N, C-alpha and C positions, 0 to 999 in steps of 0.2 A: 504493501501500500504506498500511498504516496506521505506518508508522513513525516515530520520534520524528525531528521536524523540524531540521534544522542548516542556519542561513541564513549566507549570504556576504554580505561587506560590497560596498557597491556599486561595479558595476564589475569584479567580481572573476571572473565566472563567464567571462569570456572564455577561458580553457583548458579548460574543461569543454564550451564549445560546440563547441570544435575537438577533443574528446575525448580530452583528454588525461588520464588517470584519475586525478592528484594533487593534492590539495588540502592546503596549507600553512597552518601556523596562523594567518600574517598574514592571511589571505585569509577570514577566518570572525568574526563578529561576536560568537559566542561562544564562542574555542579553547579555554575550561577547562571547557565543557560536563560534568556529571556523567553522563557514558554510560559505560558499562562497556568494558574493553577487546575491540575484536573485534566489539562489536554494529553491528547494522546501523543505519542513518541515513540519511535523507532529507535530500539536498543539495537549498538552493533557494535561486534568487538572491534578490535586496535585494528584490524587490518581490513574493517568496513562489511565486515559477513552482517547481514541479517540476523540478527537473534530472536526479537521478541517485541509485542508492541507492549506498553506500559502506561499508566498514567502517571504526570509527573506533578510532583509537590514540592515547588519552589520554599517553602518553611519549614520542612521536617527535614532532618537527617539522613531519614529513608525516603531519597528522592524520587523514587519510581517502583512502582508495585505493577508487576507484570498481571495484565488481562490475557495474552494469548501466547503460547511458543511458538505459534503459527507466525511468522513476520504477514503473510499474507493474507491472512484473518482480517477484516473490517469491522470494527468495534462501534456498533450501532445499536439501534432499536433489537434488531432481528440475533445481535449477539449474544443481547441480554436475554431476549424471551429464551434462546436456547439454553442457558445456563441454570435462568429459573426454572424450564420446563425439566432438566437434569435434576436441579437438586429435589423438587417435588417428586420426582419418580422415584428417586432413592427413600424418600420417607414414606412413600407408598408401599414400596418393599416392605420397610421395617414395619410396616401396620400401623403408622402415626397419624393417617390421615381420616380416624374417624371424625364424622361429624360434629360430636360433643368433645373431643380431646383439643390437644395441644401439644405444638413438637417446635424445636428450634427448626426452622424452613428453609434459611441460609443462615450458613456459616463461614462466613469473610472467604480466605483463602483456601482453607478445605472443601470450598463448592467454586472453587473460582471465580470468586465475585470478591477480592479483597476491598475492606474497608465498608462490606457492607453486612448488616446482621440484621435477620428478620424472625420473628417469632409469631408464631400461627395459635391464636386462643378462639377455639370455634369459627366463626363467621369472621372474626376480624384480626388483623396483623398490628405488630408493632415493629416496628422498622428505623435501625440506627446506621446512620451515614458517619463514620469517623475516616474516612480518609478523600481527600481532595478529588481523586477519579471519581469515588461513589457520591460523592456530591456534585461533581460537573453534572451527572446522568440521574440527578434526584428524581426531577417531574416524570424524565423516561420510565425508570423503574417502577415507580410509584402507578403510571398507569399499567404497566407489565404484571403487577400484582394483582389490579382487579380485573385483567382478563382471566384470572383461576377462578373456575366455578364456584370455589367455596369460600370465595374472601368478598366480603360487602363493604369494608372498610379497613383502612390502613392509617395506623395513628403515630405518628413521627416521635421518638425518644432520644433523637442525639444530644441529649443533656449530660454529657460526658465531657471530663476534663481532657480526654486523650486527642479531642478535636482542636486544642489549644496549641498541641505540636503540628498540627496542619495549616495553622492562621486560619482556623474555622472556629466561629462562636459557636456556644450551645444553644439548644434549639431545640423545643418541644411543643407539639401541638397538633390540629389534624391534619394528616396529608391528602387522603385522596376517599373518594367512597364516603359512604352514610357515618353519621356520628356514632364513636364510642360510646358504649354504656358506661355507666361510672364502674361496675362491676360487668365481669364477662366469667360465666361460670364455664367449667371446664370439668372433665373426668379424667382420672388416671387411675387404672386398675380397677375400677368399679367405686373407686371415692373422687367424691365433688370437693371441688375447691373454686373460691370464689377471688379473682384476679383483679386488681386495680392497677391498669395499663396506664395510665396517667400519672401516678406518683410512686408505685412500687419498685425497689431496688431492682438493679438489672431492666428489665421491661414489665417486672411484676411478678413474675415465677421463676422458680430456679429450675427448668429444664432439664441441666446438667445433670441433677441428681437423680433422675428418675429411677436409675438401677441402684443406687445404694437406698432409696426409700423400700425398695424391693428386698433389699437384703435384710433392712431392718424390722422388715413386716415379717418374715419370715423366720427371725432367732428372735421376737419380743415376746412371746407367750410365756405367760407367768411372772413376767421380770418388772421390777421397780426402775421405772428409766430417768434418767437426768438427760434432758433435752437444752443444751445451751446454744445460743444464737440460733433461739427458734425461729424467729422471723415469724411467718404467716402460719407455722404448723405444721408444714410438711411432715416431716418425721414425727412428730406429735401424732399425726392421723394415723400414719402407717403403724405406729406401735400399738395403737390401740384396735385397730384392724386384724392386727397380728396375735392378739390377745394378751398384752400387757395387764399387770394389773394397776399401774399407778403411771403418773406422766408431769412430773416438773420443768414445764416450760419458764428459761431461763432469756431476756433480751433486753438491750438498755431502751428499746422503743415502745412507748407505752401504744401506738396506731398500731404497730405490726403485732403486738400482743392481743389486740382486741380483735384485728381480723383473724386472728391463729383462734380465738374463741369461738367466732361466728363459725370457722372451718370445722372445729371439733363439734359444734352442736348439730351442723348440716349434716354431718354423717353420723348422726345419732348417739354420739356422745357428751351426755349430761351432764356427768359426773366422771370421776376416774381420774383427771387432771386438775392442776393448779400455776399459772403464770404467778410469777417471778419478775418484776420491772429492775432493771439495774446494772452495774458494771459487770460483766461476766467475771471478770478476774475476783473483784472484790468477793462476789456473792460463790464464787468456789472455795475460795479461802474460809469464809464463813462456813460454809457448809461443811467443812474439811475438821474446823476448829470445834464444832460441834456433834464429832462423831458421827455425821448422818453415814450412811450407807446405800448402795445401790447396786441393781443387777446389769445394767448395761447406762451406760456413759457416752453421748453423742455431743461432738466438738464438730461444730461447723464454723469455724470464725470467717469475717471477711477476710479479702487478700492483706497480709502483714508483712508482702513484699513489695511496693509498689515500683521499685526498681531497684538497680544495683547496690544503690548507696545505701539501702535499707534490709541488706541480706542477713547481715550479724544480726541487728536488733531483731529481725521477724524469726528468725530460726529461735531465738533466745526466748521469744511470745510462744510459738508452738510449741519450744520444750516445756515451757512452764505450765501452758494448758495441759497438755498429755499426761506431764505428773501429778498435779492435781487431779485430772481425771482417773490415774490410776489408785491413788489414795483412796479414793472415793469407791471404790469397788470392792466388794463381798465376795469371797474366795467363789470362785468359778461365773464371776460375771463379766463382762464385754465390754470394751473402749472402743468406740466408732470416730477415730479422728481423722479431719480432712485439711488438707490442703487448695486453694484454689490460687496460688500463686505460681506464673508460670517459671518465675525464675528457680523453684524449689524441684529438685530433682527426686525420682521416686527413691532412689539410691539415700540420697539424705535425709527425705521424709523417714525412714524407717530407720535410720541411724538415729537421729534426733528422736524418735519414738524409742529405741530400746535405750539410750541412755534416760530418758523419762523414768521408761519403766527402773531401771536401776536407782535413780536419786529418790524413786517411791519406795526402794525394797521391796519390788512386785516380780515373782517371774511369769513373762507371759510369753506366748506364742501369736503368731499371725496366723490366722484361720480362713480371711478372706480378705484380698484387696478389690478396691473400687475405684472406678476410673469416671469419666466422664459420659453420658447416656450416647447409644450409637447415631442420634441426631446431631452430635458433636463431633463429629469424625476426626480423625487425626490424618491429616494429608502427609505420606510418608516421607514426601521431598522437604517438609515443613515442619519440623519437630516441635517449631514454636505454637502449634495449634494442640499440642498435648498440654493440658494444664491441670488438672484436677487429680489428687490424688488421695486417695482413701485407705485405713486399714483398719481389719477388726480384727482386735487380738484380744484371746483370753487370758484372764488372770489364775495362777491358783490358788 
């Protein structure tokens, strides 16, 4: 295609040849070329060989994100229509397009659409544009989403700080189609959840924890459960549905816990649970000091490592949480702890958890490993798309 050419420095094409879609400014011969934000450029090796088409981002160190590794492919509405159709077909194959259900419909680089996240909630969708390229095609993408026969409206949740790295302001509001209701109800494995697409964390619900909720549900029978960072009660509902005898939900957000209560009652659980609003670290220490014990402790904190500078501090946070979790378990109890920090490797997370068990004086063994649900696929060429790590450990 006749797109403006962007040449790489000698030897810097290796990642593209391995089909990794990111090109940083240091790999380019002219990193400050005067291309418009989101403009499609043709990435070329130092000898001029075309390698890929990409979206240009002049404000970011990540200067270009590949749309296609076929240099001849046209990046237009038909391109996006085909990528959306491909992503949708995969979710249909996974059995996630039930009219009453929800899922991550498009997962950025893993679906060949960098900078774009789309979550489906029944007949509505929440879209998030985090890259300059996706932003440039925003209206096109919104119109194409409404071509899907199961969607009636699209709400935008581009209210994330990462947009600032692309020189984009945060934005939230109706994008296309019918207005989104105040609450959208979805069904997951027979359980019902009401979701606030406008104000909820991420786009309102944690679809990436779908598989982990299933694990908890299967292991919860007869157990006293401590659910920390409970948010709107996904794990709580799953645990009680699995036969837990009690659940204590802990979260710093009173509105989130209020929604958790609604979700619990919506699923027929009028009792057997309690909500505690406050700082998780403080409450865990208070429970430990009071000698409280549980049979299953769930620790699903927010991202504690937002960047490399926070790696050490975040690791200490994860280890402190796990240590407290282990201390609160009766013999035969289980700890389910998670990290959604992309910089946290699976190996490091297991080491941190092992060190926490040692500090707590507990012998423990991993009986299950959990990761993001299959509607958040990991592109083999893009290991950064794997971020959610979870361990289920049994203590003696």
